[in-house]
N, CA, C and O atoms as CSV, one atom per row, in Angstrom:
chain,resi,resn,atom,element,x,y,z
A,1,UNK,N,N,128.841,-42.360,16.615
A,1,UNK,CA,C,128.041,-41.302,17.205
A,1,UNK,C,C,127.193,-41.881,18.334
A,1,UNK,O,O,126.605,-42.954,18.203
A,2,UNK,N,N,127.146,-41.167,19.414
A,2,UNK,CA,C,126.409,-41.619,20.590
A,2,UNK,C,C,124.914,-41.371,20.403
A,2,UNK,O,O,124.493,-40.309,19.943
A,3,UNK,N,N,124.125,-42.379,20.773
A,3,UNK,CA,C,122.673,-42.274,20.646
A,3,UNK,C,C,122.107,-41.464,21.812
A,3,UNK,O,O,122.266,-41.837,22.974
A,4,UNK,N,N,121.454,-40.367,21.494
A,4,UNK,CA,C,120.869,-39.514,22.531
A,4,UNK,C,C,119.454,-39.937,22.907
A,4,UNK,O,O,118.933,-39.504,23.935
A,5,UNK,N,N,118.828,-40.773,22.092
A,5,UNK,CA,C,117.456,-41.199,22.345
A,5,UNK,C,C,117.459,-42.509,23.123
A,5,UNK,O,O,117.177,-43.575,22.576
A,6,UNK,N,N,117.779,-42.408,24.397
A,6,UNK,CA,C,117.787,-43.580,25.260
A,6,UNK,C,C,116.676,-43.447,26.295
A,6,UNK,O,O,116.118,-42.367,26.487
A,7,UNK,N,N,116.363,-44.555,26.957
A,7,UNK,CA,C,115.327,-44.526,27.984
A,7,UNK,C,C,115.764,-43.693,29.184
A,7,UNK,O,O,114.941,-43.041,29.827
A,8,UNK,N,N,117.059,-43.718,29.484
A,8,UNK,CA,C,117.554,-42.910,30.598
A,8,UNK,C,C,117.377,-41.418,30.309
A,8,UNK,O,O,116.979,-40.656,31.190
A,9,UNK,N,N,117.670,-41.007,29.085
A,9,UNK,CA,C,117.473,-39.606,28.710
A,9,UNK,C,C,115.996,-39.238,28.691
A,9,UNK,O,O,115.630,-38.108,29.015
A,10,UNK,N,N,115.143,-40.193,28.310
A,10,UNK,CA,C,113.703,-39.954,28.379
A,10,UNK,C,C,113.281,-39.735,29.829
A,10,UNK,O,O,112.437,-38.885,30.108
A,11,UNK,N,N,113.866,-40.500,30.751
A,11,UNK,CA,C,113.579,-40.304,32.167
A,11,UNK,C,C,113.973,-38.919,32.646
A,11,UNK,O,O,113.241,-38.290,33.410
A,12,UNK,N,N,115.125,-38.442,32.202
A,12,UNK,CA,C,115.550,-37.089,32.583
A,12,UNK,C,C,114.638,-36.036,31.964
A,12,UNK,O,O,114.337,-35.024,32.595
A,13,UNK,N,N,114.203,-36.271,30.739
A,13,UNK,CA,C,113.278,-35.339,30.087
A,13,UNK,C,C,111.958,-35.267,30.859
A,13,UNK,O,O,111.417,-34.183,31.071
A,14,UNK,N,N,111.446,-36.426,31.277
A,14,UNK,CA,C,110.215,-36.445,32.072
A,14,UNK,C,C,110.419,-35.769,33.419
A,14,UNK,O,O,109.504,-35.131,33.940
A,15,UNK,N,N,111.619,-35.907,33.989
A,15,UNK,CA,C,111.927,-35.242,35.253
A,15,UNK,C,C,111.882,-33.721,35.090
A,15,UNK,O,O,111.383,-33.014,35.966
A,16,UNK,N,N,112.396,-33.232,33.986
A,16,UNK,CA,C,112.370,-31.783,33.726
A,16,UNK,C,C,110.931,-31.299,33.584
A,16,UNK,O,O,110.563,-30.264,34.140
A,17,UNK,N,N,110.119,-32.049,32.840
A,17,UNK,CA,C,108.716,-31.662,32.662
A,17,UNK,C,C,108.001,-31.648,34.010
A,17,UNK,O,O,107.275,-30.705,34.321
A,18,UNK,N,N,108.208,-32.692,34.806
A,18,UNK,CA,C,107.575,-32.774,36.121
A,18,UNK,C,C,108.043,-31.645,37.034
A,18,UNK,O,O,107.251,-31.070,37.780
A,19,UNK,N,N,109.329,-31.335,36.970
A,19,UNK,CA,C,109.873,-30.267,37.811
A,19,UNK,C,C,109.236,-28.928,37.464
A,19,UNK,O,O,108.925,-28.140,38.357
A,20,UNK,N,N,109.042,-28.668,36.197
A,20,UNK,CA,C,108.414,-27.405,35.794
A,20,UNK,C,C,106.962,-27.358,36.256
A,20,UNK,O,O,106.531,-26.363,36.840
A,21,UNK,N,N,106.206,-28.420,36.001
A,21,UNK,CA,C,104.783,-28.413,36.336
A,21,UNK,C,C,104.536,-28.359,37.841
A,21,UNK,O,O,103.768,-27.523,38.317
A,22,UNK,N,N,105.184,-29.245,38.584
A,22,UNK,CA,C,104.975,-29.274,40.030
A,22,UNK,C,C,105.662,-28.079,40.691
A,22,UNK,O,O,105.168,-27.555,41.690
A,23,UNK,N,N,106.788,-27.650,40.143
A,23,UNK,CA,C,107.494,-26.497,40.708
A,23,UNK,C,C,106.671,-25.230,40.651
A,23,UNK,O,O,106.644,-24.463,41.613
A,24,UNK,N,N,105.998,-25.000,39.534
A,24,UNK,CA,C,105.142,-23.821,39.421
A,24,UNK,C,C,104.003,-23.899,40.427
A,24,UNK,O,O,103.682,-22.915,41.093
A,25,UNK,N,N,103.395,-25.076,40.533
A,25,UNK,CA,C,102.299,-25.254,41.494
A,25,UNK,C,C,102.774,-25.073,42.930
A,25,UNK,O,O,102.100,-24.434,43.738
A,26,UNK,N,N,103.924,-25.632,43.241
A,26,UNK,CA,C,104.462,-25.518,44.602
A,26,UNK,C,C,104.811,-24.065,44.932
A,26,UNK,O,O,104.540,-23.599,46.039
A,27,UNK,N,N,105.401,-23.360,43.994
A,27,UNK,CA,C,105.727,-21.953,44.238
A,27,UNK,C,C,104.474,-21.101,44.386
A,27,UNK,O,O,104.455,-20.148,45.165
A,28,UNK,N,N,103.422,-21.444,43.635
A,28,UNK,CA,C,102.149,-20.741,43.816
A,28,UNK,C,C,101.609,-20.954,45.224
A,28,UNK,O,O,101.047,-20.035,45.820
A,29,UNK,N,N,101.775,-22.147,45.753
A,29,UNK,CA,C,101.310,-22.416,47.114
A,29,UNK,C,C,102.163,-21.691,48.143
A,29,UNK,O,O,101.634,-21.139,49.108
A,30,UNK,N,N,103.463,-21.686,47.950
A,30,UNK,CA,C,104.354,-21.013,48.897
A,30,UNK,C,C,104.125,-19.506,48.884
A,30,UNK,O,O,104.134,-18.865,49.935
A,31,UNK,N,N,103.921,-18.944,47.701
A,31,UNK,CA,C,103.707,-17.503,47.593
A,31,UNK,C,C,102.253,-17.109,47.844
A,31,UNK,O,O,101.932,-15.921,47.872
A,32,UNK,N,N,101.377,-18.088,48.025
A,32,UNK,CA,C,99.953,-17.864,48.318
A,32,UNK,C,C,99.300,-16.964,47.272
A,32,UNK,O,O,98.763,-15.904,47.594
A,33,UNK,N,N,99.354,-17.401,46.022
A,33,UNK,CA,C,98.701,-16.635,44.968
A,33,UNK,C,C,97.188,-16.671,45.170
A,33,UNK,O,O,96.663,-17.513,45.898
A,34,UNK,N,N,96.517,-15.763,44.525
A,34,UNK,CA,C,95.071,-15.609,44.717
A,34,UNK,C,C,94.312,-16.881,44.322
A,34,UNK,O,O,93.384,-17.296,45.017
A,35,UNK,N,N,94.704,-17.487,43.218
A,35,UNK,CA,C,94.019,-18.704,42.762
A,35,UNK,C,C,94.193,-19.853,43.752
A,35,UNK,O,O,93.230,-20.550,44.073
A,36,UNK,N,N,95.413,-20.051,44.234
A,36,UNK,CA,C,95.655,-21.113,45.208
A,36,UNK,C,C,94.952,-20.822,46.520
A,36,UNK,O,O,94.439,-21.731,47.172
A,37,UNK,N,N,94.929,-19.566,46.901
A,37,UNK,CA,C,94.251,-19.196,48.141
A,37,UNK,C,C,92.763,-19.511,48.068
A,37,UNK,O,O,92.191,-20.012,49.036
A,38,UNK,N,N,92.125,-19.222,46.924
A,38,UNK,CA,C,90.707,-19.529,46.758
A,38,UNK,C,C,90.472,-21.040,46.807
A,38,UNK,O,O,89.519,-21.504,47.433
A,39,UNK,N,N,91.340,-21.797,46.149
A,39,UNK,CA,C,91.188,-23.254,46.140
A,39,UNK,C,C,91.341,-23.831,47.537
A,39,UNK,O,O,90.545,-24.673,47.952
A,40,UNK,N,N,92.353,-23.389,48.261
A,40,UNK,CA,C,92.593,-23.923,49.595
A,40,UNK,C,C,91.547,-23.442,50.600
A,40,UNK,O,O,91.255,-24.143,51.568
A,41,UNK,N,N,90.981,-22.257,50.381
A,41,UNK,CA,C,89.873,-21.810,51.230
A,41,UNK,C,C,88.648,-22.680,51.009
A,41,UNK,O,O,87.942,-23.014,51.960
A,42,UNK,N,N,88.389,-23.052,49.752
A,42,UNK,CA,C,87.266,-23.933,49.446
A,42,UNK,C,C,87.454,-25.304,50.101
A,42,UNK,O,O,86.501,-25.904,50.600
A,43,UNK,N,N,88.696,-25.786,50.089
A,43,UNK,CA,C,88.989,-27.095,50.689
A,43,UNK,C,C,89.170,-27.015,52.201
A,43,UNK,O,O,89.310,-28.042,52.866
A,44,UNK,N,N,89.166,-25.805,52.742
A,44,UNK,CA,C,89.390,-25.560,54.173
A,44,UNK,C,C,90.760,-26.068,54.627
A,44,UNK,O,O,90.897,-26.636,55.710
A,45,UNK,N,N,91.758,-25.857,53.789
A,45,UNK,CA,C,93.133,-26.267,54.071
A,45,UNK,C,C,94.111,-25.101,54.029
A,45,UNK,O,O,95.313,-25.309,53.866
A,46,UNK,N,N,93.615,-23.891,54.173
A,46,UNK,CA,C,94.473,-22.715,54.066
A,46,UNK,C,C,95.664,-22.735,55.023
A,46,UNK,O,O,96.748,-22.316,54.618
A,47,UNK,N,N,95.529,-23.199,56.272
A,47,UNK,CA,C,96.697,-23.192,57.165
A,47,UNK,C,C,97.821,-24.134,56.718
A,47,UNK,O,O,98.966,-23.990,57.147
A,48,UNK,N,N,97.487,-25.093,55.859
A,48,UNK,CA,C,98.474,-26.090,55.449
A,48,UNK,C,C,99.070,-25.823,54.066
A,48,UNK,O,O,99.907,-26.593,53.595
A,49,UNK,N,N,98.653,-24.755,53.424
A,49,UNK,CA,C,99.091,-24.481,52.058
A,49,UNK,C,C,100.605,-24.317,51.960
A,49,UNK,O,O,101.218,-24.853,51.036
A,50,UNK,N,N,101.211,-23.602,52.875
A,50,UNK,CA,C,102.654,-23.394,52.857
A,50,UNK,C,C,103.393,-24.720,53.018
A,50,UNK,O,O,104.371,-24.983,52.319
A,51,UNK,N,N,102.918,-25.549,53.942
A,51,UNK,CA,C,103.585,-26.828,54.198
A,51,UNK,C,C,103.460,-27.780,53.015
A,51,UNK,O,O,104.394,-28.523,52.713
A,52,UNK,N,N,102.320,-27.762,52.349
A,52,UNK,CA,C,102.142,-28.601,51.168
A,52,UNK,C,C,103.069,-28.136,50.049
A,52,UNK,O,O,103.697,-28.958,49.381
A,53,UNK,N,N,103.158,-26.824,49.840
A,53,UNK,CA,C,104.060,-26.295,48.813
A,53,UNK,C,C,105.516,-26.617,49.101
A,53,UNK,O,O,106.259,-26.999,48.197
A,54,UNK,N,N,105.930,-26.464,50.358
A,54,UNK,CA,C,107.312,-26.800,50.715
A,54,UNK,C,C,107.571,-28.291,50.587
A,54,UNK,O,O,108.656,-28.698,50.171
A,55,UNK,N,N,106.585,-29.110,50.940
A,55,UNK,CA,C,106.732,-30.553,50.781
A,55,UNK,C,C,106.892,-30.954,49.325
A,55,UNK,O,O,107.680,-31.843,49.002
A,56,UNK,N,N,106.150,-30.304,48.453
A,56,UNK,CA,C,106.305,-30.587,47.021
A,56,UNK,C,C,107.679,-30.168,46.525
A,56,UNK,O,O,108.283,-30.876,45.719
A,57,UNK,N,N,108.181,-29.041,46.986
A,57,UNK,CA,C,109.522,-28.612,46.577
A,57,UNK,C,C,110.598,-29.574,47.088
A,57,UNK,O,O,111.556,-29.874,46.377
A,58,UNK,N,N,110.435,-30.053,48.321
A,58,UNK,CA,C,111.379,-31.043,48.859
A,58,UNK,C,C,111.311,-32.321,48.035
A,58,UNK,O,O,112.345,-32.908,47.718
A,59,UNK,N,N,110.113,-32.756,47.687
A,59,UNK,CA,C,109.956,-33.945,46.858
A,59,UNK,C,C,110.622,-33.797,45.497
A,59,UNK,O,O,111.229,-34.740,44.991
A,60,UNK,N,N,110.508,-32.616,44.909
A,60,UNK,CA,C,111.181,-32.371,43.632
A,60,UNK,C,C,112.696,-32.423,43.781
A,60,UNK,O,O,113.395,-32.992,42.942
A,61,UNK,N,N,113.195,-31.822,44.860
A,61,UNK,CA,C,114.641,-31.867,45.095
A,61,UNK,C,C,115.135,-33.287,45.276
A,61,UNK,O,O,116.187,-33.653,44.752
A,62,UNK,N,N,114.388,-34.082,46.010
A,62,UNK,CA,C,114.774,-35.482,46.200
A,62,UNK,C,C,114.689,-36.267,44.896
A,62,UNK,O,O,115.525,-37.134,44.638
A,63,UNK,N,N,113.694,-35.972,44.080
A,63,UNK,CA,C,113.543,-36.684,42.809
A,63,UNK,C,C,114.661,-36.352,41.830
A,63,UNK,O,O,115.107,-37.222,41.082
A,64,UNK,N,N,115.108,-35.133,41.829
A,64,UNK,CA,C,116.154,-34.727,40.882
A,64,UNK,C,C,117.489,-35.380,41.215
A,64,UNK,O,O,118.220,-35.794,40.315
A,65,UNK,N,N,117.808,-35.473,42.495
A,65,UNK,CA,C,119.091,-36.064,42.905
A,65,UNK,C,C,118.997,-37.585,42.749
A,65,UNK,O,O,118.131,-38.203,43.368
A,66,UNK,N,N,119.866,-38.207,41.935
A,66,UNK,CA,C,119.716,-39.633,41.612
A,66,UNK,C,C,119.719,-40.581,42.814
A,66,UNK,O,O,118.984,-41.569,42.802
A,67,UNK,N,N,120.512,-40.318,43.837
A,67,UNK,CA,C,120.567,-41.247,44.972
A,67,UNK,C,C,119.293,-41.239,45.811
A,67,UNK,O,O,118.995,-42.221,46.491
A,68,UNK,N,N,118.554,-40.162,45.772
A,68,UNK,CA,C,117.343,-40.063,46.589
A,68,UNK,C,C,116.086,-39.985,45.739
A,68,UNK,O,O,115.032,-39.587,46.236
A,69,UNK,N,N,116.176,-40.355,44.472
A,69,UNK,CA,C,115.026,-40.174,43.582
A,69,UNK,C,C,113.839,-41.037,43.987
A,69,UNK,O,O,112.695,-40.646,43.753
A,70,UNK,N,N,114.075,-42.195,44.585
A,70,UNK,CA,C,112.938,-43.023,45.005
A,70,UNK,C,C,112.149,-42.343,46.122
A,70,UNK,O,O,110.922,-42.441,46.164
A,71,UNK,N,N,112.842,-41.661,47.020
A,71,UNK,CA,C,112.155,-40.948,48.098
A,71,UNK,C,C,111.346,-39.780,47.542
A,71,UNK,O,O,110.248,-39.494,48.018
A,72,UNK,N,N,111.888,-39.116,46.544
A,72,UNK,CA,C,111.147,-38.035,45.898
A,72,UNK,C,C,109.913,-38.552,45.177
A,72,UNK,O,O,108.855,-37.923,45.215
A,73,UNK,N,N,110.050,-39.717,44.508
A,73,UNK,CA,C,108.896,-40.298,43.824
A,73,UNK,C,C,107.817,-40.695,44.822
A,73,UNK,O,O,106.631,-40.486,44.567
A,74,UNK,N,N,108.217,-41.268,45.959
A,74,UNK,CA,C,107.247,-41.647,46.988
A,74,UNK,C,C,106.562,-40.405,47.553
A,74,UNK,O,O,105.342,-40.384,47.710
A,75,UNK,N,N,107.340,-39.378,47.856
A,75,UNK,CA,C,106.775,-38.164,48.445
A,75,UNK,C,C,105.823,-37.467,47.477
A,75,UNK,O,O,104.721,-37.073,47.858
A,76,UNK,N,N,106.251,-37.317,46.224
A,76,UNK,CA,C,105.392,-36.639,45.253
A,76,UNK,C,C,104.132,-37.437,44.950
A,76,UNK,O,O,103.050,-36.863,44.824
A,77,UNK,N,N,104.262,-38.759,44.832
A,77,UNK,CA,C,103.058,-39.550,44.569
A,77,UNK,C,C,102.125,-39.548,45.777
A,77,UNK,O,O,100.910,-39.663,45.618
A,78,UNK,N,N,102.675,-39.421,46.976
A,78,UNK,CA,C,101.826,-39.306,48.165
A,78,UNK,C,C,101.043,-37.993,48.157
A,78,UNK,O,O,99.849,-37.982,48.459
A,79,UNK,N,N,101.697,-36.905,47.818
A,79,UNK,CA,C,101.000,-35.625,47.718
A,79,UNK,C,C,99.928,-35.673,46.630
A,79,UNK,O,O,98.826,-35.155,46.809
A,80,UNK,N,N,100.260,-36.294,45.509
A,80,UNK,CA,C,99.293,-36.383,44.417
A,80,UNK,C,C,98.125,-37.295,44.775
A,80,UNK,O,O,96.998,-37.043,44.350
A,81,UNK,N,N,98.376,-38.352,45.552
A,81,UNK,CA,C,97.287,-39.220,46.007
A,81,UNK,C,C,96.350,-38.466,46.935
A,81,UNK,O,O,95.133,-38.641,46.870
A,82,UNK,N,N,96.906,-37.637,47.789
A,82,UNK,CA,C,96.077,-36.791,48.640
A,82,UNK,C,C,95.251,-35.806,47.830
A,82,UNK,O,O,94.095,-35.533,48.153
A,83,UNK,N,N,95.855,-35.279,46.777
A,83,UNK,CA,C,95.117,-34.350,45.913
A,83,UNK,C,C,93.976,-35.073,45.202
A,83,UNK,O,O,92.888,-34.516,45.049
A,84,UNK,N,N,94.219,-36.312,44.766
A,84,UNK,CA,C,93.163,-37.092,44.122
A,84,UNK,C,C,92.024,-37.342,45.101
A,84,UNK,O,O,90.853,-37.204,44.747
A,85,UNK,N,N,92.364,-37.710,46.327
A,85,UNK,CA,C,91.327,-37.975,47.337
A,85,UNK,C,C,90.498,-36.723,47.615
A,85,UNK,O,O,89.274,-36.803,47.726
A,86,UNK,N,N,91.147,-35.579,47.728
A,86,UNK,CA,C,90.412,-34.335,47.980
A,86,UNK,C,C,89.560,-33.936,46.781
A,86,UNK,O,O,88.427,-33.485,46.949
A,87,UNK,N,N,90.089,-34.096,45.591
A,87,UNK,CA,C,89.323,-33.745,44.396
A,87,UNK,C,C,88.105,-34.645,44.258
A,87,UNK,O,O,87.037,-34.188,43.851
A,88,UNK,N,N,88.259,-35.930,44.596
A,88,UNK,CA,C,87.135,-36.857,44.474
A,88,UNK,C,C,86.077,-36.591,45.546
A,88,UNK,O,O,84.880,-36.620,45.260
A,89,UNK,N,N,86.516,-36.333,46.769
A,89,UNK,CA,C,85.549,-36.219,47.854
A,89,UNK,C,C,84.921,-34.832,47.975
A,89,UNK,O,O,83.723,-34.723,48.237
A,90,UNK,N,N,85.688,-33.798,47.794
A,90,UNK,CA,C,85.170,-32.450,48.031
A,90,UNK,C,C,84.819,-31.679,46.760
A,90,UNK,O,O,84.021,-30.743,46.805
A,91,UNK,N,N,85.403,-32.062,45.637
A,91,UNK,CA,C,85.178,-31.304,44.415
A,91,UNK,C,C,84.419,-32.113,43.362
A,91,UNK,O,O,84.287,-31.676,42.218
A,92,UNK,N,N,83.924,-33.284,43.745
A,92,UNK,CA,C,83.127,-34.085,42.822
A,92,UNK,C,C,83.912,-34.671,41.673
A,92,UNK,O,O,83.338,-34.933,40.616
A,93,UNK,N,N,85.195,-34.884,41.837
A,93,UNK,CA,C,86.017,-35.480,40.787
A,93,UNK,C,C,86.522,-34.496,39.744
A,93,UNK,O,O,87.030,-34.903,38.700
A,94,UNK,N,N,86.387,-33.211,40.020
A,94,UNK,CA,C,86.833,-32.204,39.061
A,94,UNK,C,C,88.352,-32.209,38.950
A,94,UNK,O,O,89.055,-32.210,39.960
A,95,UNK,N,N,88.844,-32.212,37.742
A,95,UNK,CA,C,90.279,-32.159,37.399
A,95,UNK,C,C,91.118,-33.154,38.192
A,95,UNK,O,O,92.177,-32.811,38.719
A,96,UNK,N,N,90.633,-34.381,38.270
A,96,UNK,CA,C,91.350,-35.407,39.016
A,96,UNK,C,C,92.479,-36.023,38.181
A,96,UNK,O,O,93.386,-36.643,38.735
A,97,UNK,N,N,92.432,-35.860,36.874
A,97,UNK,CA,C,93.445,-36.486,36.016
A,97,UNK,C,C,94.813,-35.817,36.138
A,97,UNK,O,O,95.835,-36.465,35.914
A,98,UNK,N,N,94.848,-34.555,36.482
A,98,UNK,CA,C,96.139,-33.870,36.593
A,98,UNK,C,C,97.004,-34.477,37.699
A,98,UNK,O,O,98.153,-34.827,37.428
A,99,UNK,N,N,96.506,-34.619,38.935
A,99,UNK,CA,C,97.363,-35.246,39.944
A,99,UNK,C,C,97.663,-36.714,39.668
A,99,UNK,O,O,98.727,-37.206,40.043
A,100,UNK,N,N,96.740,-37.421,39.019
A,100,UNK,CA,C,97.010,-38.816,38.648
A,100,UNK,C,C,98.183,-38.879,37.680
A,100,UNK,O,O,99.094,-39.689,37.849
A,101,UNK,N,N,98.156,-38.026,36.673
A,101,UNK,CA,C,99.227,-38.022,35.673
A,101,UNK,C,C,100.560,-37.550,36.275
A,101,UNK,O,O,101.614,-38.062,35.898
A,102,UNK,N,N,100.531,-36.592,37.194
A,102,UNK,CA,C,101.768,-36.124,37.813
A,102,UNK,C,C,102.384,-37.204,38.701
A,102,UNK,O,O,103.605,-37.355,38.729
A,103,UNK,N,N,101.557,-37.953,39.423
A,103,UNK,CA,C,102.072,-39.056,40.227
A,103,UNK,C,C,102.676,-40.151,39.357
A,103,UNK,O,O,103.735,-40.693,39.675
A,104,UNK,N,N,102.004,-40.473,38.263
A,104,UNK,CA,C,102.540,-41.470,37.331
A,104,UNK,C,C,103.820,-40.971,36.678
A,104,UNK,O,O,104.739,-41.754,36.437
A,105,UNK,N,N,103.887,-39.695,36.393
A,105,UNK,CA,C,105.086,-39.106,35.802
A,105,UNK,C,C,106.267,-39.159,36.759
A,105,UNK,O,O,107.404,-39.365,36.333
A,106,UNK,N,N,106.005,-38.976,38.047
A,106,UNK,CA,C,107.080,-39.061,39.043
A,106,UNK,C,C,107.680,-40.461,39.059
A,106,UNK,O,O,108.901,-40.614,39.045
A,107,UNK,N,N,106.831,-41.479,39.088
A,107,UNK,CA,C,107.340,-42.847,39.110
A,107,UNK,C,C,107.977,-43.230,37.785
A,107,UNK,O,O,108.992,-43.926,37.769
A,108,UNK,N,N,107.403,-42.791,36.681
A,108,UNK,CA,C,107.983,-43.106,35.372
A,108,UNK,C,C,109.374,-42.511,35.220
A,108,UNK,O,O,110.295,-43.176,34.745
A,109,UNK,N,N,109.518,-41.261,35.624
A,109,UNK,CA,C,110.832,-40.620,35.484
A,109,UNK,C,C,111.858,-41.300,36.386
A,109,UNK,O,O,112.999,-41.508,35.973
A,110,UNK,N,N,111.468,-41.649,37.610
A,110,UNK,CA,C,112.404,-42.341,38.509
A,110,UNK,C,C,112.816,-43.695,37.942
A,110,UNK,O,O,114.003,-44.018,37.902
A,111,UNK,N,N,111.851,-44.480,37.509
A,111,UNK,CA,C,112.153,-45.829,37.015
A,111,UNK,C,C,112.981,-45.792,35.736
A,111,UNK,O,O,113.907,-46.589,35.587
A,112,UNK,N,N,112.675,-44.900,34.822
A,112,UNK,CA,C,113.452,-44.812,33.590
A,112,UNK,C,C,114.886,-44.383,33.848
A,112,UNK,O,O,115.810,-44.874,33.199
A,113,UNK,N,N,115.076,-43.477,34.784
A,113,UNK,CA,C,116.438,-43.012,35.082
A,113,UNK,C,C,117.231,-44.045,35.860
A,113,UNK,O,O,118.445,-44.146,35.685
A,114,UNK,N,N,116.573,-44.814,36.715
A,114,UNK,CA,C,117.282,-45.706,37.634
A,114,UNK,C,C,117.518,-47.083,37.053
A,114,UNK,O,O,118.603,-47.641,37.214
A,115,UNK,N,N,116.528,-47.642,36.383
A,115,UNK,CA,C,116.586,-49.051,36.011
A,115,UNK,C,C,116.883,-49.306,34.548
A,115,UNK,O,O,116.747,-50.443,34.096
A,116,UNK,N,N,117.283,-48.300,33.789
A,116,UNK,CA,C,117.678,-48.503,32.395
A,116,UNK,C,C,119.118,-48.060,32.205
A,116,UNK,O,O,119.662,-47.278,32.985
A,117,UNK,N,N,119.711,-48.579,31.154
A,117,UNK,CA,C,121.112,-48.230,30.862
A,117,UNK,C,C,121.205,-47.172,29.816
A,117,UNK,O,O,122.306,-46.760,29.450
C-alpha cells in the first residue's frame, strides 16, 4: 500500500490552504468589497488595490504550477512583506501575524513540494 502521508503531499496540502486563504483575500481586493475598500482607504492605497489583488492571484498561479513555484513563493512573500511593513508602520502592528504566517506558508509549501521525495 502506498503511503499517502509524505512531505510532498503535506506541501500540496499547504498549497491548497494558502490558495484558499490568499485567493479569498485577492478576490476581495479585485472585487473591491466594502471591508477591503475601508482598509485601503485608511492606508491611502485605494488606487493600487486592484493591482495588488491581481498580483496575489498571479503569485498563486505561479506557486501552484510546479515549474514556477519558486517565483510564486517569491512574489507572494514579497506582497506579504509589504503587508507586514504597512501593518507595522501605519496600523501600529495590528494583525501582523497573518501576513507573516502566509509568507512562511508560501515558502514551506514550495520547499516541501520541490525538495522532498
